[in-house]
N, C-alpha and C positions, 0 to 999 in steps of 0.2 A: 723332584716334583713331579715332572708326564708318570714317569713311572710309577707312581705314588697311582695318581687318577688312570691309571687304565687298570692295573686294580684295584681299583674301586671301584670303577668301570664293570671287573667280569666277575667279580665279588660280589653289588648289585643285582645286575643277571642271575648267576645265582644263586641270588637268594631270592628274587619273586624282593627287592626292593626297588621305592623308585630310583630312578638315573642318575645323577646327581643331585640325592641327596644326603647324602653321606658329604660333608663340609670338612674343608679344613682349615687349620692355623697353624699357620708358620712361627719360628724363632730366628730369628736376628741376629743371629748371635758372631760371625766369622765377619772378619770384612771386606774378603773376596762375596760374603752376601747386595753389599753397598755397593761394592765398581764390579765388576767383568775384568778381563785380562785386559780389556782397549778402556780403558776411564771408563768404562759407559757405565750407567745407572742399570745394577739390576735385577731392581725388583721388582717394576712389571716385566721383567723376563717371570720371574719368577711367579705372578700372579696369574700371567699366562701357559705362562707350562701347568699350573691348577687346573687352566681347559673349569674358569667357573667357580670350582670348589671354595675357593680361600676368600674368610671371610672376616678371617681376625689377624694380622702381624705381633708377638712378638719381640719386644726387646733386651737377649742374654747379655743383661752388665755385665760380667765373671768372666763365662765365653771370649767378650769382649776386645774387650778391656787386655784381656788372655793375650790372645791374635794378634795384639797391637800393642804388644811389649811392654807393659803397661807396670809395672811390680806391684807384688802382695799391698803395699802400703798404700799403695796409694789410685788402687782401683776401684774407687766409688761413680755413683752414678753421674756427679752430678760433673764427671770430670770434662771438660774441655770436645775429647775424640769422645766422650760419648752421644757428645751434647748436639751433636760433627749426624752421629750414625740414624740418630736421634733423626735428625733436623733432613734428609737427606729421604728420612720414611717420612716424614711426613708429606719431603711437595711432589716426590714420587708417587705417592697415591692416594692423594688430594682427588676427590671428587671419582675413585670409587668404591666408593663402601664401605671401602674394607677398616675398619674398627686396630689405633693404635693400642696395644699396651707397654706403658714402659715397665721394666723387669722391679728389682726386687732390693728390699734392703738389707745385710744382708748380720747387721748386725744386731741382733735377739735381744727384749726387750725381757732377760728375764733373773732368776740374783746369781750372785757366783758364787755365792757364800750357801751351803750346804749343811744343815744340820742331819749328825746324823739317826736312824731310823728310833734307835731306842738308848740315843745318848743325851746331855744336853745340852740344853734350848744354846740356840745363835748367843751372840755377851752383844753387846750392846753397839759395840763398833760396828761387827760383820756386818748386822741389820739397818744401818746406816747406810756404809760402799755398799748393801744390795739394792739400798731404794734409791740413790745417788749412781747403782748401777742401767737398771728399769727407768727413772729419771731421763737421768742421757741421750737411751737407745729411742725413747721415747720422738725427742727433740727433736734425734737426728731423719729416723720414719714423717715424724711431721713436715719440717726439712725438704726432703726430698717429696714426699708428698707435694706439696706447693712449687714447690723446681717445677716437675713433671705436670701441671698445672697451668706454671704457666707459660709452659711450652706447646703447650695445645695436644698431650699427653692426659684422659680424660679419667681410663682406667693403668690398675699395675697394680702388681703381684702383693701378698702378703706372705710373706714367709712364718710365719707365726700368728697363732690363733692373737695375743697377749700389742697384738701390733694395729687388730679392729679397733683399737679405743681408737686410735691418731686417724686415719684412716677414714673414720668417722665424721672425728673434729678435725683436721684437712683439711679434704671436703665438705663443708658444713661451711667451716669458717670461710676456705675459698668464693663458695656464691654468696652467702650472706651479708657480708657484712657490707659490699657493697646496693644491697639488694634495690633500698628503697632511693638512690643514687641509678639508679639506671636504670629502673620504671620509670623514674623521671624524665628521663637521657629516651630512655624509645617512645614514649607516648609523641613525648612535645618534635622527636624527630619522626616520626608520623602525620601531627599532622603539619608538619612542619613543609614537608613534602609533596608530599597531597598538594597542598593551597600551592607551592612553587610550577605542580605536574598541569594543576584545572586553568591555572591567566598563563601556562603555552612559554612559559619561564624552561630550565635545565636545571636539573639537579644532580648533580656530579660526588655524591659523598654517600653512593649505596650501598657502600661498603663500610663505611663505617654503621649505618643499619643491619646491617643481613651480618657487626659484629656483631652489635648489642642485644641485636634474637638469637641470634649460638649460644651469649650468656646464658636466655629461659631457657632457652631449647634442653642445653650440656644441666640447671639446676635442677631444673627439673625432672629427667632423666634416670640423674642419679635420689635424687629423691626431695632434698634442701630447698628443692623450693614447688609447689603445688598450682594446676594449673590457675584454680580461684586465685590464688595471687595472683596470678602474672595477671588477672582478666582483668583484679580490684585498680593496678599498680600502672599494667599499660593499656587499657584495653582493648589486647588479643581474645579472640573466643576459640575456643575449642581449633576451631576450623581452623584459621589464621593460623595457632600453633603449624594443624599438622600441617599445611602446604610444607616450609618451614622457610624461608620462602622472603626476604624484606621484599626483592621486586615484586611477590602475583601480591603481596599484602594492600603492598602503594596503589596496585593496580584497583585492586577491586576498591577501593575507598575512594579511588578517582572516579570507579564506574558504576557508587552508588550517591558521588555527590551530579 
């Protein structure tokens, strides 16, 4: 990583490009990228070696599981080894501003039978098997995305255009299915927290408020939720959302009061 950062320094200087403007997105796909030989997390060391250029880290499901000596039949995005590696990524890179991305589902939603160019049409049996194969691959992709979202990975790789429908379906369903409840909870949470602060009581559950706020920030970022919907449901303005901080929103509310 440090060698790449040095090369980019020289390249930018030679081409007259603003120094540091060329960014790096790293692939985390070996066990050694998670832990160094001393058993220490290697992720922040990689980030530092990028000299401020690293903006994203992508998890490489299949290279990582191969490096863990997992057999092909069990190289799956929901394997416990992958969950461990991604949790290490999330914990080590928390608060750094580095975007996290999960890997891709390698079972593609494509037909298993194809008619010859100038031959007869597929039989009803083959057509049914094609539908079943595509539906099964979509179901698997949807399940993998939901697993990623639950684990706090809000981006992932899609390896085929036919995976885009399930990408949108999974992400939008994840946010929209609890939109009204989350909006009501956050609105009530802010009101109760501001009231407690005003009367001098200690409000000690700010983490829950931040978690609810994160739900809306992520939902807006992916397009499943609009700022206008958020304002209607929670009372939070564009300025509130831009702060990205429940504590700052609460402080602003108590100052106004």
